[in-house]
N, C-alpha and C positions, 0 to 999 in steps of 0.2 A: 504493499500499499505506499502510495507516494506520501510525502511531508506536506505537500500543499493540496487542500481540498480545491476541486474544480470551481471556477467562478470566483475565487478569492484574489485578491491583489492588493498592492499598495500597503502602507501603513495599518490601516485597519482591516485588511484582510486576514482571513482564517489560517492560522499556521499550526499544523497538527503537532509539531514538537511542543510549542507553547500550550497547547491544548492538554497534552498528556503530562507534562510538567506540572500543571495546575492540579490534574488528578492526582499526581504523586505528591506535591505538597499538601493536599487536602486529605491524604491517607490517615494521618494521625488524628484527624478531627472526626473521622467517621464514626466512632464509637460514641459520640456525643448522643443524648437522647435526642429523637426526632420529633416526638409527639407532645409538644407543649411542656416538655421537661419531665414527664412522667417516666422515661427511661424503659418503657414496657411496651410490647407490640401484642395486637390480638392475634391468635393462631391463624395462619394463612392470611396475614394481614392485608396484602396486597389484592387478595380476591375480593369479588363484589359481595357486599353485605346482602344477605338473602332477604331481611326485614324491610330493605328500602328499594322500591321499585319506582318506575317512572309514572308519574301522577301528572298529566297536562294542566296547563293553567285553564281555569275555568272560564277564562276571559279570550281563550285562543280561537274560539269560532271553528272555521275550516282550515286553519293554518296548518293543522297537524297531518292533513290530508291532501295537501296542495300538491299537484302534479310537478314531478322534478324531470328537468331536461335532461336528455343523454349527454353526459359529459364527453368532452373528447379526449383522445389520447394525451395523457399529462404533458408528454414531450413535445407534442404539437399544439399545445393550448394557447401559446402566445403569451405566457406568463413563466419567466424564468427568475424573477426577483420579486420577493414579497417582503414589505416594510410594515411592521406593526409597531403603532404609536399608541402607549397607553397613558391617557390622562387620569384626573383625579376627581372622583367624589361629586357627581352630578347626575340626578335622575332623568329619564327620558321626559316626563312631562314637565319638570322644571326647567329642562334646557330646550328641547324641542317639541313642546306640547302644540307649538303653532304649525308644526310641518302639513302642508297640504297633501291629503290623500293618506295620512297616517293615522293610527290609533291615538289620537291627541287628547290633551287635557280636557276632561269635560267641563261643561258650563255649569254655573250655579252651584259649585261645590261649598260646603261649610265644615269646619272642623272645631270641636269643642277643646278648648285649651284646659290646662291643668287647675284654673280657677273657675271653671264652670261657664266661661263665656263662649259664645260662638263666633268664630273667626272665618273671614273670608279670603281665600287666595289673591293675590295682588301682584302687579308688575313693578319688580325690584327697582328698575332703572328709573321709574317714573317717582320713586319716593326719595327724596334726598337723604333720609336717615340710614336707607339700604344701599342704594345705588349699585355699583359694581362689585363692591368689597363687602359692606356690611360689617365694618371693623368693630362697631359697638355692640354686636351681637353675639351670642355664643355659637361656637362651632357646632352645628346639629349632631345629636348622637347617632353613630352608625356602628355601634357594637353588636354583638351577637344577640344579646338580651334585648338591646334597643331596637334592632330590627324586627324582633317578634312582637314588641309592643307597637311598632308602626303597623306590622300586618294586621294585628288585631284579629287573629283567627279568620282572616280573608275579607274583614270589613274595611280595612285600609284606611283607617282614620285615627291612628296614634300619633301623627307626626308632632303634636304640641305636648306630649305627656312623657317625654323622657328627658332626664337630666342632661345637660344643664338648662336647656330651655324652659323646663317646667318650673325652675325656680325664679325665673325673671318674667314677671308681668310685663306683657306687651312685646315680648321677644317672639316675632312670627317670622322670623327668617325661614324655618322649615317650609312653610307653605306659600314662600314668594316664588316667582317664576321670571323668565326672561323671554322677550319676543324676538322675532326675526331680525328687526333692526338693530337689536343689540349684538348680533353675532355674524360679523362679516364673512368669517370663514364658512361656517355652517349654511349661512344663507347662500353663499355661491355654490356650495356643494349640492344643496337641495335642488338646484336648477341644473347644474352641470354633470352631476354624478348620482349616486346611489346612497341611500340611508336606509338602514334597517330599523324597523319600529318594533322588534320583538327580539332584541338581543338583551340576555340577562346575564349578570355576573355569576361567577363560579359557585359562591357561598354567600349567604346572608349574613355577612359580618364586614370586618374592617378591612383596611388595606392590606396588610402582610399577608393574610390568608387568601385574599383574592389574587394578588400579584405572584404568589407561589401556585396558584390554580393556572394562571396563564403558562407559567414555566413548567409545571409538573403534571397537570391534569387532576391534581388531587391536592389536598392541604394536610399539613401534619400540626397545624395550630388553629385555635378559634380566635386568637388576639393578636395584636402586634408584638409578640414576644421574639426575641433575638437568637433563639437557640439555632444552632447549624442544622440545616435541613439534610437528610440523608435520601431524600425522595429522588427518583430518576426525572428526568427532565427532557424537554423538546431538544436541548442541547446535546444531550446523550443520544438521541435517536438520530439526529443530523450527522453527528460524528460517526455512528454506526454505519450509516449509509455513504459516508464519504462526501457530504454535502457541506460547503462552506457556511459559515454563520458568524456573526457579531453581535454583541450587545453594546449600545451606545448610550452615555448617560452624561447629564450635567455636572451633577455633584454627589449625589448618593447612589452607588451601585447596588441595585437589589440582588445582583448574582452573588454579593458577598454573604448572603444569607446561606450560599452553599459552601461557605469557607472560601478556600483558595482554588477551588477545583476550576472554576471559570474565569480566572485572573487572565489567562491568555488570549481570551476573546473579548474581553471588556475593555472598551475604548471611550475616550472622552467625545463629546458632542462634535468638537471641531473636527475631529477625524472623520465623523459621518459626512460633514459638510464637504470636506476635501475628497472623500471617497466618490461620494455621488457625484461631484463635478468632473472627476477622473474615469468615471465609469468602473470603479474597482469594488464597489460593494459586492459582498458575497450574495449567494442566492436567497439567504433569509437573515434578516436582522431586526431586532427590537430596539426602538429608540424611546428613551424615557426623558420627560421635561425636568426642569429645575424644581427641586423639592424645598431646600432649605429657606427659611424666611417666610413661610406660610403664615405664621400668625403675626408677623411684621406686616404682611400685605405685600411682600416682595418675593414672588416665586411665579414660575410660569405654567403650573400644573393644574390650574383652575380649582384647587382646594382652597375653601375659606381659610384665610380672608384675602387671598391672592385676588387681584383686579382680573375678571375674565377675560378683558380685551388683551391682556398679555398673553393668555393662553390662545386666544385667536391668532395672535400675531406668530407665536411660535409654530402652530399648525401650518400657517400661510407660508412661513419659512422653510418648513420642511418640504411641504408640497412644491414649492419653487425650486428648491434645491433638487429634487427628484425630477420634475418635469422638464428642467432645463438640461438635464444631464444626458449622456449618450444612450442610456439603456431604458429611458422612459418608456419606449414603445413596446417593451416587454415587462413592464412593472405593474404591480399591484400594491398600492398604499391602503393600510387599514387603520381606522382610527376607532379606539373603544375607550372607555372609562372603566376604572377598576371597580367601583362600585357607587351606591346610589348617594353617599354622604349625608344621608337623613333628610333628603329632600323629598316632596309629595310626589306620590305616583299612584295611579288607580288600579293598574293590572297586577293581579295576584300571581306571583311567580310560581313556576312548576317545582315539582320534586323530581330530582335525578338520582341514579344510582351512585353509592359511594363505596369506599372499600371497608373492609372490616376494621382496619386502622382507624379510619375516620369515624366509623360509628362509635369505637371505643373512646375516641376524644369527647363526643357528645354532639357530633354533627348530625342533624336529622334530615340532610339532603336537599334541604330547601335551597334553591338558587336564589341568588340576589335580585332585587328589584331591576326592572328595565333601565338601562343606560344607554346614552348615544353610541351608535356604530356607523361608521360611514367607510364606504369603498369609493376608491378613486384610482382611475387608470384607463388604458385603452380597451380593455375588455369589460368595461363598467358602463350600464346604460346612462343616459342623461335623464334627469328629473325623474327617477324611479324611486319607488318604496319597496323595499324587500320585506315581504311578510312571512317568511319562514321564521319558525323558533329556532333562535341560534343563542349559543352560550361558548364559553372558551373551548369545549371540545370540538365546535364546528370549526374554529381555526385550526386546532391540531389535526382534525380530519382534512382540512384543505391541504395542509402542509403532508400529511400521509399520502394522499392522492397524488399531489404534484411530485414529490420527491421519493416516493416508495418507501416511506418509513414504517416502522414498527408502530401499532397502536400505543398510546400513552395514556395511562389510567383506565379505570373501568368504563368510563364513557367513551373512550378512545374507538372501541369497537362495538358500541351499543347500537342497535339498528335505530334506536330513537333519536340518537344524535344526528344532526342534518348537516352536511358539508356546507361550509360557506361558500363553495364554489357554485352553488346553486343560486346563488344572488349575482352572479355574473352572467353576461351576455355572450354566449357562444353560438347563438342563431344568426348572427350578422358578422360581417367582417370587422376586424378590429378597427377602433377608430384612430384616425389620423390627426383630429383636430387636438389642441392642447388648450383648454379653457384657461383663461387668465382669472387667477384669484388674487386680488389685490386687497391685502389687509393692512391697515395702518400698523407700523411697527412700535409705536410708543417709545420707551415705556409710559404706561398709564397708571393712575391711581396715586395713592401717597402712602406714606409709612402709618400704620396703625399706632396707637398710643403706647408708649413704652420702647418703641423701636428706634434705633439710631440710624441715621441716614447713611446709605452706602455712597462709594465714590461715584460721581457722575458717569454715565454711560450712554452710548448712543443707540443701544439696543437691547432687548429684553435679554437674550442669552450673553451679554457682555457684563451684565451686573454681577459683581463678585458678592456672592451671599455670604462669604466667610466674614465680611465686614458687618453684617447685621447683627445687632444685639437685640434679638426677639425676646418677647416675654417668656417664651418657651419653644424649644426646638424639638418635635417628636422624632427627628431622624438623628439627632446628635449621637446616640449610641451605635446607630447602623454606621454612622460614617466613621465613628471611632474604631469600629470592628474593621470596616474597610481599610482604614489607614494602617492598622496592624498587620493586615494580611498583604499589604503592598499595592492596593488599587491606587491608580494615579489621581491627582488632583488637578483641576484646571489652574493655569497659571494666571488666568485673568482676574 
């Protein structure tokens, strides 16, 4: 087997020696407990838990029986490069409830708050107390128990009943929403490409378990704990198939949750930009936004209290880097959000199979609430809404189909998982137009109370988050772990 994986190249290309060196470096950490610190695994832990079966969303209508096109031979599909961008903490109704032709936010909703008052959803950008950041309000609860309070046994009305929102009279951030005019990137995508209106995150809980689901097709924790994961990943599947892959990040590498194993394929965002321009991106890569400085209001990940216009700017920057590069005619860009962030949503999420290990953790198999999912590229129809039921296993099945990978996780070969490829357009010739998506670059917003101003910068990705003295930084421990493992930091 060669040292270089096909399709890789340049500074950010996949290097097999680096990958295997990372595996060796991680060998000493593989004995660490993987399941939330318990140190125990269920018998036949990776096998499907017999007690958790597929239960479709009661709001799915005919989506589970929609006809599926015959997919082309993967090698002749016109898709040779797949780029997955994962943003933070926005639900579909909250962000894209305005989307024409979609299962959008219902009219005339009301929700009872913790003080017994009925409250009505409202446009955040039209209320100066909230605007695009809502610095003065609590980050909505989006933990495991909080999600089930929001779900309310299917009533979908617990948005204002979870701490810390429930402790502050008048905090209505969880039931606020944005309009099309607030979202330059998604507004352009809605007319030029395809948006899915039935994509659910992997598990109804917070960031770390959901990002692990995207990497591993399973989770070994229910909260944002820092234990080194021993789960297999999509990176392992790609490596076994000799397919090049990279993970790109701004400041906090989530691959560090797996120890040093993926140090060799983890690169800074500036490398992504240069690789895209040079045409040296590998066949698959993930791109993560800037995370640090969220509570200060200075990040590009869309997590409160970031200004969402900075997230739009980053997505526009990534699209323009890809669409102006030499490989755009064979590229698929996917944008998803890791979880709902505690924001209102009316569609009850389905239940999907889980492993015995996940069952032992306490996972009940409930998917997270709907989140935005967008598809961009020459094999993507313009102005289309994909109605199939999707989740992270849909992305993994797309990769399995395109690159001949072994299934990942119990949902990887579940017949109920719907390949994301079914949202693509293989019934017509690949598009030759490249729609312009022009998003104002900012930076936007201001510092939330208690934060120290960073050095001036001309672009979102140029902000040095290390200079921000935020009230709290939920990623500080993961960044420290990454530093110990030798993951690079941006020089900016």
